[in-house]
N, C-alpha and C positions, 0 to 999 in steps of 0.2 A: 576765170572772172562769173561775180556773179550781181546779179539786178535789179534793180527797183524796178516796178511797173509801172508804181505807181508818182514816184517821185522822177523817173527818164534818169535817176542817176548808176553807174556804177562800176563798185566797190574789187580791186584787183587786186587777190592775197597772192605772194609769192611765192616763189616754190620752194618748197626748204631746204632743195639741193639748193642754192643757188646764194654767190657773194653773204654775208652780213643777214644770215637765218643758221640756226643753232639744229642742228641735227641731234636725234634723240642718238647717238653717241659720243656729244659731243661731253670732254672731258671734264669734271667737275666740280673746275673751274672759271669757267662759263654759265652755271645754273644764275651767278647775279645777274650774267648779259642777257640770262635769254627770259627769267622774270623782267625786268628792267623795261626791254623791247617788246610784250604780252602786256604788259601797261600803257605801251604808247601805244599800240595797233587797240587797245579797249577804248582810250581816250580821242580818238581819231573818229573808229566807229561810233557812239553814245550820239553822239547828234544828225549821225545820218539814219541811224535807224531810228532815231527820234522825228525823222518825216513822214520817219510809216505811221505812227501816230493820229488816234483819234480825231483831231484838232484841227489837221493837217490834208487831213482828206479829200473831203470836195471843194480841191482845187479851182483857180479860175476859169478851167475846162468843163468843168462839168455842171457848172451854173451858162454860161453859153451853151453845151449840148442843152438843156432845157429849156434855156430860151426858143435856138431851135425845135423846138418840139425830138430834137434822135434824145430823148432823154428824161423819163421823165420816175420822176420821189414815188418814193416809198414813205409816209409817213405817219409814226407810233403818235397815241394819243396823248395827250401832254396827262398832265401831273397827274393822277386817282390813287386817293391811298389807297392800297387795302389786295387784294388774288379777286382772281373769275369776279360773281357776281353772287348776291347771297339769291336763296329757293326761290325759287318763286318770278325771278326775273320775266319780263314783256317789255317786251318792246314798243316801245309809242312812249313810255312814263318810266318817267327817268325816275320814280320816289320807288321803282322798286330794283334798280340796276347800283349800280360804285359811281361815283360820277368825279369833275373831277374839283378837283380844292381853291383854295385862293388862289391858294399857287401854281397852280398847276394852270389857271386863267392863264397867272399873268404869264405860264411861260410860253402861253398858244402866242401872246401877244405878243409875244418875243421872237417867238419865228418865223410873222409875222411881218416885220420888219427884217428878218436875214430876208426871206423874201423879195421884201421894195428894198433892200440895199445893194441887195446884187441883179434889180434891172428885171420883176419876176413881178408887176404890179398888177398883172390881170390873169385869173386862170381854171383852164378847165379843175371844175373840182371836185373830188366822186369819195363820196365816206363812211363806213360801218355804217349803220343804224343806228347802233349804240350810243344815245345819249354823248356819251365824255367825247365819241366821234365826231359828234355833230358839231356839238360846240368848239374843240378844238377846229375844225375845218370851219364853221364858219367865224370863228374869231382873228382867222388872219387874217379873214379883209380881202379876201381875192378872185372873190363875187360867188354868185350863186352856188350853192351846197347840192352834188346831188347825191339819195339816197341811190348805192348800191349794196346790192344781197349779198354779195362773189366775194363784199370785206368782212362781211360782221365773223364773231369771234366766234369762233368750236373748241373751243377751249371746254367746252363743257362737250361736247362729242365729237371724239376725236377721230373718232372709224369716219366724219366725214371732214373728216380732215385731207384724207390726199383725191378724192375724187374734184373737190373744193381752188382745192389749189388747179387740179387743172386747166378745170372753166373759169377759170381767176387769168392766166396761164392765156390760154385760147383766146379768151376775151382781146387782152393786153396784145394779142399777135397781130390780131387782125382790121387794129383801131389805123386808120388809113389820120396821114401827118397831117397838126392842127396848132393848137397853142398848147403852154404850158400842163404838164398832167401833173396831177395832185395827188396823189393816193393815199387818200385816212382810213390809216383800219387799225389792229393788231399787234403787241409779239407771239402771241401765233402762230401765224397769216403772213407772216415777214420772215420770219424762221420758218417759215417748209416753201416758200418763194426762192429763198434765197440761200439762204445756212445758218447768216447771222442771226444774232439773241440783239435789235437793241435798246437801248432805253430810251425810258417816256421823254416823247417829244422829237427823237430823235428820226435824221434825215439819213434816207439812206436812195442814190440816186442808182439808176442802176435802164440797162438799153439792153435790147435787140438783138445780138449779135447775127449776121444775115447764114448762118449756119438754123436760128431759128432758138441758138442757145440763150436765159439769159443773162444777160455780164451787169456784177455790178463793176462800177465806175469808182463810188470811195461813200462815202459818208463824212455828218455834221450835227453837232450838234448848238441851239443854240443858251445854253443850259439851264439847269437844275431854276 
């Protein structure tokens, strides 16, 4: 039996030796029967496997966990065309940075609506000090945005990534229970923390297990 932990569904595969299945020693006259059986299995499994796709992972219980303060969201900033930042980038000077496009600003507004639709009208929002993250965080409309240097990008300084990620995990795991927590940051930071590679504007739902390990509950996108 194979189980999908996210969808809480299990798929049972028959043992090839049970009646109705075709064993490898089946005479050639039954090859067509085996082919048809495999096609039927494929058709049955396709919709089940589709339940684990990106659009369905952020199930209602993840939003409930966020509302209860039992989970938090890592949000990659909205669409900002390009890679990295121009030479001479300076924190606090948006003219030296890669910024949100008009499409990115519209996406950030949709993400804010997604939170509202799922019962999160206010949250404790922390953001990287990069302008594209601060703009995304403010456009969510969930409340004041707090600067958190631990969420700053280390794309240009990868040697700092391991230590910064460890410090971020310590900060997160030592926080007392509180309102819904939203962290707006960069792809490189989220990947270092979760091993996932999020799209621009994608939400990663996460929580700390009793063991202290970070657990990813799922992900959701408001669309490009």
